[in-house]
Each structure stands twice: as C-alpha cells, then as structure tokens.
N, CA, C and O of each residue as an XYZ file, in Angstrom:
556
protein
N     -11.065      2.094     -5.126
C     -10.752      2.600     -6.137
C      -9.539      2.135     -6.799
O      -8.459      1.745     -6.357
N     -10.073      2.301     -8.153
C      -8.728      1.918     -9.026
C      -8.909      2.869    -10.203
O      -9.882      3.597    -10.396
N      -7.696      2.736    -11.047
C      -7.199      3.716    -11.949
C      -6.300      3.006    -12.760
O      -5.482      2.181    -12.356
N      -6.516      3.420    -14.120
C      -5.388      2.789    -14.934
C      -4.583      4.271    -15.763
O      -5.012      5.327    -16.229
N      -3.394      3.713    -15.639
C      -2.535      4.371    -16.396
C      -1.597      3.754    -17.147
O      -1.380      2.565    -16.915
N      -0.760      4.527    -18.335
C      -0.105      3.942    -18.913
C       1.357      4.540    -19.504
O       1.340      5.573    -20.173
N       2.656      3.823    -19.216
C       3.728      4.314    -19.038
C       4.232      3.338    -19.905
O       3.912      2.149    -19.903
N       5.039      3.893    -20.652
C       5.839      3.128    -21.993
C       5.025      2.252    -22.298
O       5.384      1.075    -22.295
N       3.853      2.581    -22.603
C       2.928      1.033    -23.401
C       2.755     -0.135    -22.292
O       2.366     -1.238    -22.678
N       2.961      0.025    -21.292
C       2.853     -0.854    -19.997
C       1.949     -0.578    -19.076
O       2.282      0.227    -18.206
N       0.705     -1.118    -19.035
C      -0.529     -0.899    -18.267
C      -0.214     -0.845    -16.764
O       0.128     -1.901    -16.232
N      -0.301      0.372    -15.958
C       0.085      0.609    -14.581
C      -1.381      0.780    -13.847
O      -2.125      1.652    -14.295
N      -1.818     -0.013    -12.746
C      -3.356     -0.060    -12.367
C      -2.993      0.621    -10.835
O      -2.141      0.206    -10.049
N      -3.669      1.490    -10.704
C      -3.313      2.390     -9.174
C      -4.787      1.917     -8.540
O      -5.927      2.090     -8.970
N      -4.262      1.210     -7.270
C      -5.181      1.020     -6.106
C      -5.027      2.148     -5.045
O      -3.942      2.677     -4.804
N      -6.217      2.484     -4.415
C      -6.263      3.656     -3.414
C      -6.666      3.232     -2.322
O      -7.799      2.786     -2.503
N      -6.315      3.108     -1.126
C      -6.840      2.735      0.171
C      -7.057      4.392      1.178
O      -6.222      5.296      1.155
N      -8.113      4.421      1.828
C      -7.931      5.915      2.593
C      -8.521      5.169      4.427
O      -9.282      4.230      4.661
N      -8.004      5.798      5.083
C      -8.513      5.725      6.286
C      -8.246      6.999      7.177
O      -7.824      8.034      6.662
N      -8.518      6.888      8.610
C      -8.069      7.665      9.903
C      -7.162      7.057     10.668
O      -7.448      5.902     10.984
N      -6.000      7.557     11.118
C      -5.520      7.200     12.404
C      -6.200      7.873     13.725
O      -5.903      9.066     13.675
N      -6.772      7.686     14.569
C      -7.618      8.238     15.321
C      -7.384      8.269     16.792
O      -6.397      7.643     17.181
N      -8.072      8.849     17.632
C      -7.143      8.751     19.135
C      -7.565      7.163     19.940
O      -7.317      6.837     21.101
N      -8.195      6.455     18.987
C      -8.668      4.928     19.410
C      -7.598      4.085     18.822
O      -7.724      2.869     18.965
N      -6.791      4.440     18.323
C      -5.966      3.638     16.945
C      -5.047      2.923     18.447
O      -4.978      3.390     19.584
N      -4.532      1.850     17.968
C      -3.443      1.180     18.884
C      -2.100      1.710     18.750
O      -1.957      2.295     17.676
N      -1.117      1.698     19.451
C      -0.097      2.436     19.465
C       1.016      0.867     19.352
O       0.614     -0.281     19.544
N       2.216      1.208     19.051
C       3.774      0.466     18.889
C       4.789      1.106     19.206
O       4.688      2.280     19.561
N       5.931      0.493     19.147
C       6.968      0.886     19.386
C       7.894      0.884     18.005
O       8.246     -0.186     17.511
N       8.219      2.015     17.487
C       8.749      2.231     16.254
C      10.193      1.427     15.966
O      11.079      1.508     16.817
N      10.358      0.822     15.014
C      11.661     -0.130     14.844
C      12.922      0.819     14.808
O      13.984      0.435     15.299
N      12.832      1.715     14.387
C      13.947      3.009     14.068
C      14.241      4.089     15.092
O      15.249      4.794     15.048
N      13.259      4.176     16.052
C      13.653      5.042     16.957
C      13.317      4.443     18.604
O      13.409      5.335     19.447
N      12.994      3.238     19.081
C      12.711      2.412     20.239
C      11.767      3.585     21.055
O      11.975      3.500     22.265
N      10.797      4.642     20.711
C      10.255      5.270     21.349
C       8.610      4.554     21.233
O       8.162      3.860     20.320
N       7.982      4.974     22.414
C       6.749      4.592     22.689
C       5.513      5.358     21.693
O       5.763      6.199     20.829
N       4.545      4.995     21.942
C       3.068      5.612     21.795
C       2.568      5.829     20.326
O       1.582      6.555     20.199
N       3.134      5.284     19.194
C       3.258      5.631     17.870
C       1.801      4.990     16.994
O       1.703      3.856     16.525
N       1.026      5.802     16.963
C      -0.412      5.385     16.446
C       0.085      4.660     14.865
O       0.985      4.891     14.057
N      -0.967      3.751     14.955
C      -0.826      2.826     13.371
C      -1.871      2.378     13.352
O      -2.704      2.222     14.245
N      -1.872      2.016     11.728
C      -2.595      1.072     11.030
C      -2.610     -0.159     10.319
O      -2.453     -0.063      9.101
N      -2.732     -1.072     10.706
C      -2.315     -2.540     10.053
C      -3.233     -2.806      8.891
O      -4.418     -2.995      9.165
N      -2.798     -2.855      7.442
C      -3.461     -3.125      6.632
C      -2.999     -4.397      5.658
O      -2.077     -4.210      4.864
N      -3.603     -5.590      5.728
C      -3.458     -6.539      4.800
C      -3.371     -6.200      3.172
O      -4.299     -5.708      2.531
N      -1.881     -6.616      2.557
C      -2.135     -6.001      1.015
C      -2.202     -7.178      0.286
O      -1.179     -7.862      0.267
N      -3.176     -7.565     -0.316
C      -3.028     -8.467     -1.382
C      -2.950     -8.272     -3.051
O      -3.666     -7.583     -3.778
N      -2.005     -8.991     -3.325
C      -1.812     -8.527     -4.634
C      -2.390     -9.588     -5.952
O      -2.346    -10.815     -5.859
N      -2.731     -9.120     -6.722
C      -3.258    -10.329     -7.911
C      -2.584    -10.644     -9.031
O      -3.148    -11.321     -9.891
N      -1.300    -10.214     -9.197
C      -0.374    -10.616    -10.138
C       0.903    -10.096     -9.179
O       0.822     -9.127     -8.424
N       1.947    -10.824     -9.334
C       3.798    -11.526     -9.093
C       3.839     -9.617    -10.208
O       3.276     -9.174    -11.209
N       4.771     -9.157     -9.281
C       5.601     -7.773     -9.999
C       5.809     -7.090     -8.957
O       5.527     -7.443     -7.812
N       6.401     -5.900     -9.341
C       6.870     -4.692     -8.534
C       5.734     -3.720     -8.483
O       5.098     -3.396     -9.486
N       5.458     -3.178     -7.037
C       4.218     -2.677     -6.861
C       5.427     -1.328     -5.833
O       6.465     -1.403     -5.176
N       4.353     -0.119     -6.303
C       4.923      1.045     -5.314
C       3.825      1.494     -4.475
O       2.734      1.627     -5.029
N       3.931      1.772     -3.132
C       2.825      2.214     -2.189
C       3.395      3.244     -1.549
O       4.439      3.184     -0.900
N       2.545      4.441     -1.770
C       3.013      5.841     -1.400
C       1.813      6.209     -0.299
O       0.640      5.893     -0.501
N       2.192      6.805      0.699
C       1.407      7.487      1.434
C       1.126      8.800      1.205
O       1.948      9.559      0.692
N       0.008      9.140      1.550
C      -0.645     10.760      1.090
C      -1.515     11.113      2.167
O      -2.505     10.408      2.365
N      -1.240     12.302      3.034
C      -1.593     12.788      3.968
C      -1.105     14.168      4.582
O       0.113     14.330      4.507
N      -1.739     15.065      5.101
C      -1.225     16.337      5.587
C      -0.369     16.162      7.025
O       0.254     17.099      7.522
N      -0.435     14.806      7.620
C       0.976     14.644      8.457
C       1.986     13.575      8.112
O       1.791     12.555      7.452
N       2.748     13.862      8.502
C       4.204     12.949      8.180
C       4.076     11.562      8.304
O       4.606     11.141      9.332
N       3.546     10.703      7.596
C       3.677      9.352      7.272
C       4.875      8.440      7.556
O       5.953      8.938      7.232
N       4.916      7.410      8.005
C       6.051      6.396      7.753
C       5.278      4.891      7.162
O       4.187      4.481      7.559
N       6.010      4.331      6.295
C       5.392      2.683      6.165
C       6.135      1.562      6.393
O       7.340      1.802      6.469
N       5.889      0.658      6.499
C       6.457     -0.441      6.666
C       5.693     -1.706      6.332
O       4.536     -1.954      6.672
N       6.445     -2.414      5.670
C       5.588     -3.938      5.163
C       6.298     -5.064      5.718
O       7.474     -5.029      6.083
N       5.578     -6.003      5.764
C       5.735     -7.358      6.818
C       5.383     -8.689      5.740
O       4.469     -8.708      4.916
N       6.070     -9.437      5.923
C       5.428    -10.843      5.347
C       4.872    -11.765      6.007
O       5.698    -12.055      6.872
N       3.897    -12.462      6.144
C       3.271    -13.363      7.149
C       2.546    -12.784      8.085
O       1.362    -13.104      8.183
N       3.152    -11.750      9.021
C       2.730    -11.235      9.946
C       3.452    -10.450     10.603
O       4.682    -10.504     10.619
N       2.531     -9.370     11.415
C       3.561     -8.112     11.950
C       2.542     -8.307     13.498
O       1.348     -8.493     13.734
N       3.945     -8.122     14.405
C       3.699     -8.183     15.882
C       4.026     -7.255     16.300
O       5.233     -7.040     16.404
N       2.838     -6.077     16.818
C       3.345     -4.685     17.485
C       4.382     -4.880     18.467
O       5.315     -4.077     18.467
N       4.363     -5.801     19.283
C       5.131     -5.645     20.628
C       6.359     -5.936     19.964
O       7.192     -5.136     20.392
N       7.021     -6.935     18.865
C       7.912     -7.060     18.549
C       8.486     -6.757     16.588
O       8.863     -7.582     15.756
N       8.330     -5.435     16.495
C       7.899     -4.631     15.027
C       9.398     -5.417     14.419
O       9.266     -6.048     13.370
N      10.290     -5.393     14.833
C      11.516     -5.734     13.762
C      11.256     -6.994     13.189
O      11.733     -7.071     12.057
N      10.652     -8.041     13.578
C      10.240     -9.274     13.116
C       9.565     -9.242     11.966
O       8.530     -8.577     11.960
N      10.007     -9.993     10.636
C       9.540    -10.252      9.215
C       9.192     -8.958      8.248
O       8.387     -8.820      7.327
N      10.203     -8.023      8.894
C       9.793     -6.626      8.213
C      10.476     -6.779      6.650
O      11.683     -7.019      6.631
N       9.914     -6.677      5.610
C      10.790     -6.585      4.610
C      11.151     -5.106      4.034
O      11.819     -5.286      3.016
N      11.020     -4.063      4.217
C      10.736     -2.794      3.865
C      10.437     -1.743      4.713
O       9.573     -1.968      5.560
N      10.976     -0.586      4.684
C      10.241      0.752      5.636
C      10.715      1.972      4.729
O      11.636      1.940      3.912
N       9.902      3.047      5.038
C      10.210      4.512      4.707
C       9.512      5.344      5.716
O       8.366      5.369      6.165
N      10.722      6.092      5.939
C       9.718      7.103      7.406
C       9.982      8.601      6.470
O      10.830      9.447      6.754
N       9.183      8.653      5.497
C       8.853     10.132      5.233
C       9.725     10.773      4.113
O       9.746     11.957      3.776
N      10.285      9.954      3.719
C      11.553     10.534      2.833
C      10.839     10.964      1.427
O      11.317     11.888      0.768
N       9.817     10.344      1.048
C       9.178     11.025     -0.221
C       8.853     11.867      0.005
O       9.077     12.349      1.115
N       7.967     12.658     -1.173
C       7.125     14.058     -1.058
C       6.365     14.593     -0.358
O       5.215     14.156     -0.316
N       6.711     15.630      0.367
C       5.762     16.026      1.546
C       5.807     15.478      2.697
O       4.967     15.650      3.580
N       7.209     14.482      2.800
C       7.222     13.924      4.116
C       6.501     12.933      4.198
O       6.159     12.718      5.361
N       5.978     11.976      3.212
C       5.021     10.994      3.215
C       6.361      9.707      2.668
O       7.461      9.869      2.140
N       5.539      8.344      3.143
C       6.706      7.260      2.577
C       6.055      6.583      1.260
O       4.910      6.552      0.809
N       7.286      6.062      0.852
C       7.027      5.318     -0.447
C       7.930      4.165     -0.270
O       9.088      4.102      0.142
N       6.913      3.062     -0.784
C       7.745      1.945     -0.836
C       7.722      1.284     -2.190
O       6.693      1.317     -2.865
N       8.468      0.874     -2.478
C       8.898      0.138     -3.992
C       9.218     -1.424     -3.766
O      10.379     -1.532     -3.369
N       8.674     -2.477     -3.867
C       8.843     -3.269     -3.427
C       8.149     -4.711     -4.295
O       6.923     -4.754     -4.391
N       8.994     -5.857     -4.904
C       8.375     -6.602     -5.348
C       7.530     -7.824     -4.415
O       7.956     -8.510     -3.486
N       6.344     -7.800     -4.977
C       5.083     -8.616     -4.164
C       4.912     -9.889     -5.303
O       4.820     -9.845     -6.530
N       4.911    -10.919     -4.445
C       4.131    -12.134     -4.939
C       2.216    -12.449     -4.616
O       1.598    -11.875     -3.720
N       1.705    -13.289     -5.415
C       0.481    -13.565     -5.334
C       0.955    -14.980     -4.122
O       2.021    -15.530     -3.843
N      -0.656    -15.159     -3.605
C      -0.470    -16.090     -2.418
C       0.383    -15.813     -1.349
O       0.858    -16.783     -0.760
N       0.690    -14.629     -0.959
C       1.416    -14.309     -0.039
C       0.960    -13.068      1.070
O       0.585    -11.923      0.816
N       1.099    -13.591      2.089
C       0.184    -12.735      3.208
C       1.330    -11.336      3.484
O       2.399    -11.607      4.031
N       1.064     -9.982      3.112
C       1.692     -8.886      3.410
C       0.775     -7.996      4.482
O      -0.455     -7.941      4.490
N       1.585     -7.396      5.278
C       0.774     -6.344      6.037
C       1.351     -5.032      5.825
O       2.582     -5.003      5.828
N       0.728     -3.928      5.640
C       1.325     -2.536      5.405
C       0.938     -2.033      6.693
O      -0.268     -2.096      6.932
N       1.957     -1.372      7.897
C       1.657     -0.530      8.596
C       1.869      0.800      8.226
O       2.785      1.101      7.460
N       1.045      1.685      8.738
C       1.156      3.177      8.105
C       1.340      3.590      9.783
O       0.836      2.905     10.673
N       1.963      4.542      9.981
C       2.243      5.506     11.177
C       2.595      6.570     11.085
O       2.441      7.146     10.008
N       3.221      7.252     12.223
C       3.243      8.831     12.309
C       4.671      9.125     12.396
O       5.503      8.260     12.671
N       4.998     10.553     12.123
C       6.689     10.919     12.469
C       6.645     10.961     14.032
O       7.531     10.348     14.629
N       5.807     11.549     14.660
C       5.331     12.075     15.993
C       4.830     10.913     16.776
O       4.129     10.031     16.279
N       5.246     10.944     18.114
C       4.272      9.768     18.330
C       2.443     10.464     18.786
O       2.061     11.634     18.818
N       1.967      9.660     18.966
C       0.175     10.329     19.373
C      -0.364     11.522     18.433
O      -1.103     12.414     18.850
N       0.085     11.424     17.166
C      -0.400     12.041     15.821
C      -1.618     11.611     15.522
O      -1.679     10.444     15.909
N      -2.830     12.004     14.935
C      -3.848     11.190     14.500
C      -4.307     11.939     12.946
O      -4.194     13.153     12.778
N      -4.645     11.336     12.255
C      -5.123     12.481     10.970
C      -5.354     11.389     10.333
O      -4.989     10.275     10.710
N      -6.270     11.754      8.847
C      -6.454     10.814      7.558
C      -5.200     10.742      6.800
O      -4.250     11.518      6.705
N      -5.463      9.571      6.274
C      -4.132      9.277      5.283
C      -4.714      8.467      4.205
O      -5.764      7.870      4.443
N      -4.195      8.376      3.113
C      -4.534      7.232      2.136
C      -3.095      6.800      1.553
O      -2.008      7.376      1.609
N      -3.554      5.354      0.867
C      -2.224      4.756      0.277
C      -2.629      4.266     -1.247
O      -3.498      3.510     -1.680
N      -1.669      4.995     -1.804
C      -1.888      4.589     -3.524
C      -0.845      3.500     -3.726
O       0.308      3.603     -3.308
N      -1.292      2.509     -4.357
C      -0.764      1.592     -4.937
C      -0.727      1.367     -6.579
O      -1.698      1.326     -7.334
N       0.621      1.239     -6.898
C       0.546      0.980     -8.505
C       1.210     -0.165     -8.645
O       1.987     -0.573     -7.781
N       0.965     -0.786     -9.745
C       1.823     -1.634    -10.262
C       1.476     -2.422    -11.350
O       0.979     -1.760    -12.261
N       1.588     -3.863    -11.609
C       0.753     -4.625    -12.996
C      -0.121     -4.903    -12.854
O      -0.680     -5.312    -13.872
N      -0.971     -4.922    -11.521
C      -2.314     -5.198    -11.579
C      -3.005     -4.558    -10.113
O      -2.349     -4.075     -9.190
N      -4.370     -4.680    -10.162
C      -4.859     -3.782     -9.032
C      -4.393     -4.712     -7.299
O      -3.871     -5.824     -7.374
N      -4.585     -4.271     -6.342
C      -3.869     -4.666     -5.028
C      -5.339     -4.190     -4.218
O      -5.906     -3.113     -4.404
N      -5.714     -5.084     -3.446
C      -6.814     -5.570     -2.640
C      -6.050     -4.982     -0.944
O      -4.962     -5.406     -0.557
N      -6.724     -4.177     -0.311
C      -6.571     -3.517      1.135
C      -7.475     -4.081      1.921
O      -8.664     -3.815      1.749
N      -7.076     -4.933      2.889
C      -7.995     -4.796      4.166
C      -7.519     -4.541      5.538
O      -6.389     -4.933      5.828
N      -8.242     -3.932      6.422
C      -7.841     -3.084      7.573
C      -7.801     -4.180      8.594
O      -8.813     -4.863      8.746
N      -6.502     -4.461      9.457
C      -6.345     -5.847     10.252
C      -6.988     -4.946     11.228
O      -6.858     -3.722     11.262
N      -7.833     -5.820     12.171
C      -7.831     -5.141     13.639
C      -7.290     -6.108     14.814
O      -7.677     -7.224     15.162
N      -6.411     -5.404     15.228
C      -5.666     -5.988     16.695
C      -6.580     -5.991     17.670
O      -7.245     -4.956     17.698
N      -6.830     -6.737     18.424
C      -7.539     -6.394     19.892
C      -6.354     -6.707     20.992
O      -6.569     -6.548     22.193
C-alpha cells in the first residue's frame, strides 16, 4: 500500500507491509541479550531510489527491528547488521532511520521484546520513493 505526503514541499512516500508472527514462525537468538526463542520474520527491503528511509513498527506487541545488508544468518545475527532499534519508539515500537541504496539487498528482521511472543504487526516505510517488501522464507 502506498501513500503520498509532503513535508516542506518535498514528497514523502509511505509504503506499508503487514504480517503476523505466529507459533510456526522461526526463532533466533537476539543480538542484544543472547536469549533464545525470539520469534521473527525476515523481510527483504528493496528501495527504488537512493535516500534516507524511516522504517517504523506498528503493533500491539513490543517490536524490535534489525536491518542487515546482503544476508541475514539467524544462527549468527551479529553479522552484516547495519542498524537496530528495540522498542525505543512510540508505544514500544522500533524505528530505524537509515540511508538505503538501490540495487542493494537489505533484510529487515522484525522480532519481539519477549521470547515466544506472537501477534500481528506492520512496518511503515517513508522516504523519497516507494519500498518493496518481500517476506523471506527460511527452511
């Protein structure tokens, strides 16, 4: 879903991704605490224009967000990490403000504050152009 906004006469385009972290979702060890069993969803983020993008979680559960370049390895989540935010935004949601480049693979990992928590979430991305989101399925 796309929305168009204008801030100081500069167009800002909003893209929205929605999904659910379920009991069948894969788990990993979060980088900031070393504890097991954090449900997550990995989402490929493709930008159509170089620029600064803001990715914000929206959910009734406390969300954490991590963004990786090129590859996300759930067994070693500290490799390739560019930025992370663990619920420091409004209502315990993540916010990542980051410069992203076209033709570069980015992976957004959305997880939760507590282990084994499930629920519905969305990610709102704003920036100079739209963002394509594609869920990554790990086996």
